[in-house]
DOPA-719344 format. One record per residue (C-alpha): residue number from 1; residue in one letter; x, y, z. Coordinates in steps of 0.02 Angstrom, whole numbers, plus 50000, padded with zeros to 5 digits. Layout:
NODE   k r    c1    c2    c3
NODE NUM A     X     Y     Z
...
END
This chain:
NODE   k r    c1    c2    c3
NODE   1 M 49971 52305 47407
NODE   2 E 49785 52346 47397
NODE   3 L 49678 52208 47471
NODE   4 R 49493 52189 47430
NODE   5 E 49359 52096 47527
NODE   6 L 49311 51937 47437
NODE   7 G 49126 51948 47466
NODE   8 K 49078 51905 47644
NODE   9 T 49206 51767 47664
NODE  10 G 49326 51862 47776
NODE  11 M 49459 51826 47646
NODE  12 R 49546 51971 47560
NODE  13 T 49632 51969 47392
NODE  14 P 49743 52087 47292
NODE  15 P 49657 52152 47134
NODE  16 L 49729 52015 47021
NODE  17 V 49701 51827 47024
NODE  18 F 49819 51710 46932
NODE  19 G 49724 51601 46808
NODE  20 G 49795 51426 46823
NODE  21 N 49721 51359 46661
NODE  22 V 49894 51376 46580
NODE  23 F 49984 51267 46707
NODE  24 G 50036 51103 46627
NODE  25 W 49973 51165 46459
NODE  26 T 50052 51319 46380
NODE  27 A 50166 51337 46532
NODE  28 D 50266 51182 46577
NODE  29 E 50293 51136 46759
NODE  30 K 50460 51225 46780
NODE  31 T 50391 51385 46705
NODE  32 S 50229 51369 46804
NODE  33 H 50325 51356 46968
NODE  34 A 50432 51507 46922
NODE  35 L 50274 51605 46883
NODE  36 L 50195 51558 47049
NODE  37 D 50354 51606 47141
NODE  38 A 50358 51777 47058
NODE  39 F 50172 51804 47085
NODE  40 V 50181 51770 47272
NODE  41 D 50347 51862 47293
NODE  42 A 50261 52016 47220
NODE  43 G 50130 52010 47358
NODE  44 F 49989 51922 47267
NODE  45 T 49896 51778 47345
NODE  46 T 49748 51709 47248
NODE  47 I 49765 51567 47122
NODE  48 D 49616 51504 47022
NODE  49 T 49610 51334 46940
NODE  50 A 49486 51193 46903
NODE  51 D 49485 51004 46900
NODE  52 V 49445 51007 46714
NODE  53 Y 49607 51099 46669
NODE  54 S 49667 51040 46544
NODE  55 T 49559 50902 46469
NODE  56 W 49560 50988 46299
NODE  57 V 49743 50946 46272
NODE  58 P 49773 50780 46183
NODE  59 G 49830 50651 46310
NODE  60 H 49770 50751 46461
NODE  61 V 49633 50686 46575
NODE  62 G 49603 50838 46686
NODE  63 G 49685 50887 46849
NODE  64 E 49849 50937 46766
NODE  65 S 49839 51116 46829
NODE  66 E 49793 51065 47006
NODE  67 S 49936 50940 47008
NODE  68 V 50063 51072 46954
NODE  69 I 50000 51188 47091
NODE  70 G 50003 51047 47218
NODE  71 R 50184 51003 47183
NODE  72 W 50228 51188 47197
NODE  73 L 50140 51200 47365
NODE  74 A 50229 51045 47428
NODE  75 A 50399 51106 47370
NODE  76 R 50382 51284 47435
NODE  77 G 50283 51257 47595
NODE  78 K 50181 51414 47562
NODE  79 R 50005 51346 47584
NODE  80 D 49961 51476 47716
NODE  81 D 50023 51617 47604
NODE  82 V 49898 51587 47464
NODE  83 L 49713 51569 47431
NODE  84 I 49672 51419 47321
NODE  85 A 49513 51429 47220
NODE  86 T 49461 51281 47114
NODE  87 K 49306 51226 47021
NODE  88 L 49211 51066 46989
NODE  89 G 49064 51006 46887
NODE  90 K 49124 51006 46706
NODE  91 P 49145 50835 46623
NODE  92 M 49296 50739 46683
NODE  93 G 49261 50580 46584
NODE  94 A 49168 50419 46623
NODE  95 G 49012 50509 46682
NODE  96 N 49106 50612 46810
NODE  97 S 49021 50782 46801
NODE  98 G 48884 50887 46875
NODE  99 L 48843 50940 47052
NODE 100 S 48759 50788 47129
NODE 101 A 48785 50738 47310
NODE 102 G 48863 50577 47250
NODE 103 Y 48991 50659 47137
NODE 104 I 49042 50816 47232
NODE 105 P 49134 50729 47376
NODE 106 R 49231 50619 47255
NODE 107 A 49280 50767 47148
NODE 108 V 49337 50866 47299
NODE 109 E 49440 50722 47367
NODE 110 A 49526 50707 47198
NODE 111 S 49562 50894 47195
NODE 112 L 49632 50889 47372
NODE 113 R 49748 50747 47324
NODE 114 R 49811 50838 47171
NODE 115 L 49830 51003 47264
NODE 116 K 49919 50913 47408
NODE 117 T 49818 51009 47536
NODE 118 D 49686 50970 47666
NODE 119 H 49569 51112 47619
NODE 120 I 49510 51219 47474
NODE 121 D 49486 51403 47514
NODE 122 L 49354 51433 47380
NODE 123 L 49263 51291 47293
NODE 124 Q 49161 51348 47144
NODE 125 S 49023 51265 47044
NODE 126 H 49096 51277 46869
NODE 127 D 48925 51275 46786
NODE 128 F 48743 51273 46837
NODE 129 D 48680 51093 46844
NODE 130 P 48496 51086 46791
NODE 131 A 48489 50899 46825
NODE 132 T 48523 50914 47012
NODE 133 P 48412 51002 47141
NODE 134 L 48499 51150 47220
NODE 135 E 48458 51081 47393
NODE 136 E 48559 50925 47351
NODE 137 T 48709 51023 47286
NODE 138 L 48714 51147 47430
NODE 139 G 48687 51007 47556
NODE 140 A 48840 50918 47489
NODE 141 F 48940 51079 47503
NODE 142 A 48878 51099 47683
NODE 143 R 48950 50930 47731
NODE 144 L 49118 50973 47654
NODE 145 I 49123 51138 47748
NODE 146 E 49079 51049 47911
NODE 147 E 49221 50927 47879
NODE 148 G 49343 51071 47855
NODE 149 K 49384 51021 47676
NODE 150 V 49308 51179 47601
NODE 151 R 49305 51353 47676
NODE 152 W 49187 51446 47559
NODE 153 I 49088 51414 47400
NODE 154 G 49060 51514 47243
NODE 155 A 48977 51500 47072
NODE 156 S 49049 51515 46897
NODE 157 N 48952 51534 46734
NODE 158 H 48786 51563 46821
NODE 159 T 48653 51681 46757
NODE 160 A 48573 51805 46875
NODE 161 A 48416 51696 46883
NODE 162 Q 48516 51538 46922
NODE 163 L 48617 51626 47055
NODE 164 A 48464 51706 47134
NODE 165 A 48380 51536 47143
NODE 166 A 48531 51461 47231
NODE 167 L 48539 51604 47356
NODE 168 D 48353 51583 47392
NODE 169 V 48374 51396 47424
NODE 170 S 48519 51432 47542
NODE 171 K 48415 51557 47640
NODE 172 R 48258 51448 47651
NODE 173 N 48353 51291 47702
NODE 174 S 48491 51367 47810
NODE 175 L 48622 51300 47690
NODE 176 P 48788 51378 47642
NODE 177 R 48770 51515 47512
NODE 178 Y 48877 51560 47364
NODE 179 R 48991 51702 47417
NODE 180 T 49076 51736 47251
NODE 181 V 49035 51738 47066
NODE 182 Q 49151 51707 46920
NODE 183 P 49079 51785 46760
NODE 184 L 49151 51822 46589
NODE 185 Y 49195 52008 46588
NODE 186 N 49311 52119 46490
NODE 187 L 49305 52275 46381
NODE 188 Y 49225 52177 46239
NODE 189 D 49120 52051 46334
NODE 190 R 49018 52163 46448
NODE 191 D 48839 52103 46435
NODE 192 V 48860 51941 46535
NODE 193 F 48900 52035 46695
NODE 194 E 48836 52212 46677
NODE 195 G 48653 52234 46717
NODE 196 E 48552 52107 46813
NODE 197 L 48697 51999 46872
NODE 198 A 48800 52149 46932
NODE 199 R 48650 52218 47026
NODE 200 L 48620 52050 47110
NODE 201 C 48802 52038 47162
NODE 202 E 48794 52212 47238
NODE 203 R 48632 52176 47333
NODE 204 E 48697 52012 47401
NODE 205 D 48875 52070 47439
NODE 206 L 48953 51940 47324
NODE 207 G 49135 51945 47275
NODE 208 V 49165 51950 47087
NODE 209 I 49320 51870 47012
NODE 210 S 49294 51890 46826
NODE 211 F 49379 51782 46694
NODE 212 Y 49450 51817 46520
NODE 213 A 49499 51994 46570
NODE 214 L 49600 52004 46409
NODE 215 A 49469 51919 46300
NODE 216 S 49578 51765 46268
NODE 217 G 49721 51879 46218
NODE 218 F 49627 51988 46094
NODE 219 L 49640 52141 46206
NODE 220 T 49829 52126 46209
NODE 221 G 49824 52193 46031
NODE 222 K 49912 52042 45957
NODE 223 Y 49767 51996 45842
NODE 224 R 49719 52138 45726
NODE 225 C 49686 52049 45561
NODE 226 E 49649 51876 45492
NODE 227 A 49834 51842 45464
NODE 228 D 49867 51863 45650
NODE 229 L 49745 51723 45688
NODE 230 A 49842 51592 45591
NODE 231 A 49971 51569 45729
NODE 232 S 49876 51439 45831
NODE 233 A 49707 51362 45869
NODE 234 R 49696 51472 46022
NODE 235 A 49728 51627 45916
NODE 236 R 49591 51576 45794
NODE 237 S 49465 51580 45936
NODE 238 N 49484 51770 45931
NODE 239 A 49402 51780 45759
NODE 240 K 49237 51831 45839
NODE 241 Y 49318 51991 45902
NODE 242 L 49381 52047 45732
NODE 243 N 49239 52164 45686
NODE 244 P 49213 52353 45686
NODE 245 R 49177 52357 45873
NODE 246 G 49331 52254 45915
NODE 247 T 49439 52365 45805
NODE 248 R 49364 52519 45888
NODE 249 I 49409 52452 46061
NODE 250 L 49587 52415 46010
NODE 251 A 49607 52590 45939
NODE 252 A 49543 52667 46101
NODE 253 Q 49661 52557 46203
NODE 254 D 49805 52609 46093
NODE 255 G 49769 52793 46123
NODE 256 V 49754 52772 46311
NODE 257 A 49909 52661 46317
NODE 258 A 50010 52791 46222
NODE 259 R 49955 52929 46340
NODE 260 Y 50007 52829 46494
NODE 261 G 50160 52747 46418
NODE 262 V 50094 52571 46451
NODE 263 T 50035 52423 46346
NODE 264 P 49858 52390 46281
NODE 265 A 49848 52237 46393
NODE 266 Q 49883 52342 46546
NODE 267 V 49746 52464 46496
NODE 268 A 49621 52323 46471
NODE 269 L 49662 52246 46640
NODE 270 A 49662 52412 46732
NODE 271 W 49490 52450 46658
NODE 272 V 49417 52289 46732
NODE 273 I 49500 52320 46900
NODE 274 T 49418 52492 46904
NODE 275 Q 49241 52432 46869
NODE 276 P 49112 52442 47010
NODE 277 G 49075 52274 47087
NODE 278 V 49231 52185 47023
NODE 279 T 49340 52117 47162
NODE 280 A 49481 52053 47054
NODE 281 P 49497 51994 46874
NODE 282 I 49581 51830 46830
NODE 283 A 49723 51837 46705
NODE 284 S 49852 51710 46648
NODE 285 A 50034 51725 46598
NODE 286 T 50153 51600 46519
NODE 287 S 50314 51697 46546
NODE 288 L 50390 51804 46682
NODE 289 A 50386 51954 46564
NODE 290 Q 50199 51932 46537
NODE 291 L 50171 51915 46723
NODE 292 A 50269 52074 46759
NODE 293 E 50159 52164 46633
NODE 294 L 50001 52104 46720
NODE 295 I 50065 52149 46892
NODE 296 A 50110 52324 46835
NODE 297 A 49931 52347 46774
NODE 298 T 49867 52335 46953
NODE 299 S 49949 52502 46994
NODE 300 L 49887 52590 46837
NODE 301 V 49755 52719 46883
NODE 302 L 49651 52772 46734
NODE 303 D 49577 52946 46743
NODE 304 A 49398 52993 46700
NODE 305 D 49442 53040 46521
NODE 306 A 49527 52873 46489
NODE 307 L 49382 52776 46563
NODE 308 A 49257 52875 46460
NODE 309 T 49356 52844 46302
NODE 310 L 49358 52656 46334
NODE 311 D 49174 52652 46381
NODE 312 R 49124 52742 46221
NODE 313 A 49229 52628 46113
NODE 314 S 49162 52470 46192
NODE 315 A 48978 52521 46186
NODE 316 E 48874 52396 46089
NODE 317 A 48812 52528 45968
NODE 318 S 48932 52632 45866
NODE 319 P 48957 52805 45940
NODE 320 E 48869 52947 45850
NODE 321 P 48986 53051 45740
NODE 322 A 49030 53221 45806
NODE 323 A 48917 53362 45743
END
């Protein structure tokens, strides 16, 4: 199993992170535990979740994913075999949100209880909090690290400017610094990461664990026309991808997939894994068959022609017709 350095944390991860947003939502607890068993048995170690998963489900209050993971950890006794990454800061009801020094310790204690562990390997700010000074946020993280409740910190959904400001505050005040970044990144959604943010991550030796590697399922090839979007509310969120560029990307994936004898999803995931600066993409599965497909993608090596084909198809501007 290939292991990649996760920034300057000293932690190493295989090139695939399990996205725990499905736990307790589209994957029930029994299925979730089976998926975690298969993931770890295959040699993978890093599990990403968040306290806010899954508040969007009627009747849920948040913490459902962490609780499913926690019960799995308690039942299996494999805490030392995995890296647990979670996030905080998004609204959890009753004014519980943000990155203030008053809220962060309470949110972390709640996550620790749900995860049934005494420490979080990677705690990530789920969003930038413009209402709280960075010195306050990073100072709160410093105390948690000193107490042994958090090993390392990272940032999710931060722009290059926001991240650079946080790194500057850490340096000037001798406070812990973000060691990882979690940006949106896939064959369709490239502009969030590529460019200024990618260059900053390279300069600062930051680990990059990108999310939505399959563009919410669009890059699996399941959604190719309006009729395909009628299946569910989650499917309908892919409507923004149904345009000439999205169709072009799917066609390129299909061609590469046929050449390698793999699925479009495996091509999409392998493309992200190959990209400079990416440590490991996050992807979710709700069945053992889906998980096996994702795991197989980590050993798919795309050649230069395949990468060029995918890059041309996913360019923002339509490629020029051949002369």
